[in-house]
C-alpha positions in Angstrom: 10.2 -11.4 0.5 7.0 -13.1 1.1 4.2 -10.9 -0.3 1.5 -13.4 0.4 0.3 -14.7 3.4 0.0 -18.4 2.4 -2.4 -18.7 5.3 -4.7 -16.4 3.5 -5.2 -17.0 -0.3 -6.9 -13.7 -0.9 -4.0 -12.2 -0.4 -2.6 -14.2 -3.8 -6.2 -12.9 -5.5 -5.1 -9.0 -4.4 -1.7 -9.6 -5.7 -2.2 -11.4 -9.2 -4.7 -8.6 -9.7 -3.0 -5.6 -8.4 0.6 -6.3 -10.0 -0.9 -7.6 -13.6 -2.7 -3.8 -13.8 0.5 -2.3 -12.5 2.8 -4.0 -14.4 0.4 -3.3 -18.0 0.3 0.3 -17.2 4.2 0.7 -16.3 3.9 1.4 -13.0 6.0 -2.0 -11.6 8.5 -4.5 -13.2 7.2 -8.1 -14.2 9.5 -9.6 -11.2 8.7 -8.1 -7.9 11.0 -6.3 -6.0 12.6 -7.5 -3.0 12.8 -5.2 -0.1 13.2 -6.8 3.3 13.4 -3.6 5.5 10.1 -2.5 4.1 8.5 -5.6 4.5 9.1 -6.4 8.2 7.6 -3.2 9.1 4.3 -4.1 8.3 2.9 -5.7 11.1 3.7 -2.6 13.2 2.2 -0.6 10.1 -0.8 -2.7 9.5 -1.5 -3.1 13.7 -1.3 1.1 14.2 -3.8 1.6 10.7 -6.0 -1.2 11.5 -8.2 1.2 13.6 -8.1 4.1 11.4 -8.7 2.1 8.5 -11.8 -0.1 9.9 -13.6 2.6 11.1 -13.1 4.4 7.4 -14.1 1.5 5.4 -17.8 1.6 6.2 -18.1 5.0 4.8 -15.0 5.4 2.8 -14.1 2.0 1.5 -11.6 3.2 -1.4 -9.7 5.5 1.1 -10.2 3.0 3.5 -7.8 1.0 0.9 -6.1 3.5 -0.8 -4.3 5.3 2.3 -2.3 2.1 2.7 -0.8 2.6 -0.6 0.0 5.8 0.0 1.9 4.7 3.0 3.6 2.1 1.4 4.9 4.5 -1.0 6.2 6.9 1.8 8.0 4.0 3.4 10.2 3.0 0.4 10.5 6.4 -0.1 12.0 6.8 3.3 13.8 3.4 2.7 16.0 5.2 -0.6 16.2 8.8 0.8 17.5 7.9 5.1 16.5 4.2 6.2 19.3 4.9 9.4 16.9 8.0 10.3 13.1 6.7 9.4 13.6 3.2 10.8 13.9 4.6 14.0 10.4 6.0 14.1 8.7 4.4 16.4 5.4 4.3 14.4 5.8 5.0 10.9 2.0 5.3 10.1 1.5 7.6 12.6 4.3 10.1 12.0 2.5 10.0 8.3 -1.2 10.5 9.5 -0.5 13.6 12.3 1.7 15.4 9.8 -1.6 16.8 8.6 -4.9 14.3 9.1 -6.0 11.2 8.2 -8.3 12.8 5.4 -5.4 14.3 4.1 -2.6 11.8 4.9 -2.6 11.0 0.9 -1.4 14.9 0.1 0.8 14.8 2.5 2.7 11.9 1.0 2.4 13.3 -2.5 3.2 16.8 -1.5 6.5 16.8 1.1 7.3 13.1 1.0 7.1 12.2 -2.8 8.0 15.9 -3.8 5.5 15.2 -6.9 4.3 18.1 -9.0 0.9 18.5 -9.5 0.5 16.7 -12.8 2.0 13.6 -11.3 0.2 14.0 -8.1 -2.9 13.6 -10.4 -1.9 10.6 -12.1 -0.7 8.9 -9.0 -4.4 9.8 -7.5 -6.1 7.9 -10.2 -3.6 5.0 -10.3 -3.9 4.5 -6.7 -7.7 5.1 -7.1 -8.0 2.4 -9.4 -6.1 0.2 -7.2 -8.6 0.5 -4.7 -11.7 0.3 -6.3 -10.3 -3.5 -8.0 -9.3 -4.5 -4.6 -12.4 -3.4 -3.3 -14.8 -5.0 -6.0 -12.5 -8.6 -5.7 -13.2 -8.3 -1.8 -16.8 -7.4 -2.3 -17.1 -10.2 -4.6 -15.7 -12.5 -1.6 -19.3 -12.1 0.3 -17.5 -11.9 3.3 -19.9 -11.4 6.2 -18.8 -7.9 7.8 -17.9 -8.0 11.1 -16.7 -12.2 11.1 -13.3 -13.2 11.3 -12.7 -13.4 7.6 -14.4 -10.4 6.8 -11.4 -9.1 9.1 -9.0 -11.3 7.2 -9.9 -10.6 4.3 -9.7 -6.4 4.9 -6.3 -7.2 6.6 -4.8 -9.1 3.4 -6.6 -6.1 0.7 -4.3 -3.7 2.6 -1.0 -5.6 3.0 -1.3 -5.9 -0.8 -2.1 -2.6 -1.3 1.0 -2.0 1.0 3.4 -4.2 -1.3 2.0 -2.4 -4.4 2.5 1.3 -3.1 6.2 0.2 -2.4 6.4 -1.8 -5.4 5.5 1.6 -7.5 7.1 3.9 -5.8 11.1 1.9 -5.7 10.3 1.3 -9.5 9.4 5.6 -9.9 12.9 5.8 -7.9 14.7 3.8 -10.5 15.0 0.5 -9.0 14.3 -1.9 -12.0 13.5 -5.7 -10.7 15.1 -8.4 -12.8 15.5 -12.1 -12.4 19.1 -13.1 -11.8 20.3 -16.3 -13.5 
């Protein structure tokens, strides 16, 4: 699986920071997971998410980034649970969002998709918030001019890595452990 877009070096900045952080707290393995089924949904999820994510970014940048991590976690859970069914859903992002609404999508995913107990929900909220804050800080320090193509591409790189890290965290939580072969 290609975990970064080589045309956008910011992907690597976000990827390396998030991977190091999540590995250091034991939420992902050192070797990043490969899941082509989940990765191939990215373009459609991103296209569907962008209007909501960009709208929210101005006032709530951490939420805008964090919700994509929750989306990656939910897609990984669906992949493990019943991919035959969920891979047929026309728009998984809208499916998740419309179960309640954008503002409560995190709670829906934690409570109804991932079936978390309140204590685990709180821990995941803290971890996702830290990942979103770190990514926002890195994005802010790129000094990208708002409204430019570069700012847009930076945002897309950020949410792509949040999606992939959500996937990786959930795969590990479900017992998939990634090790190098050979």
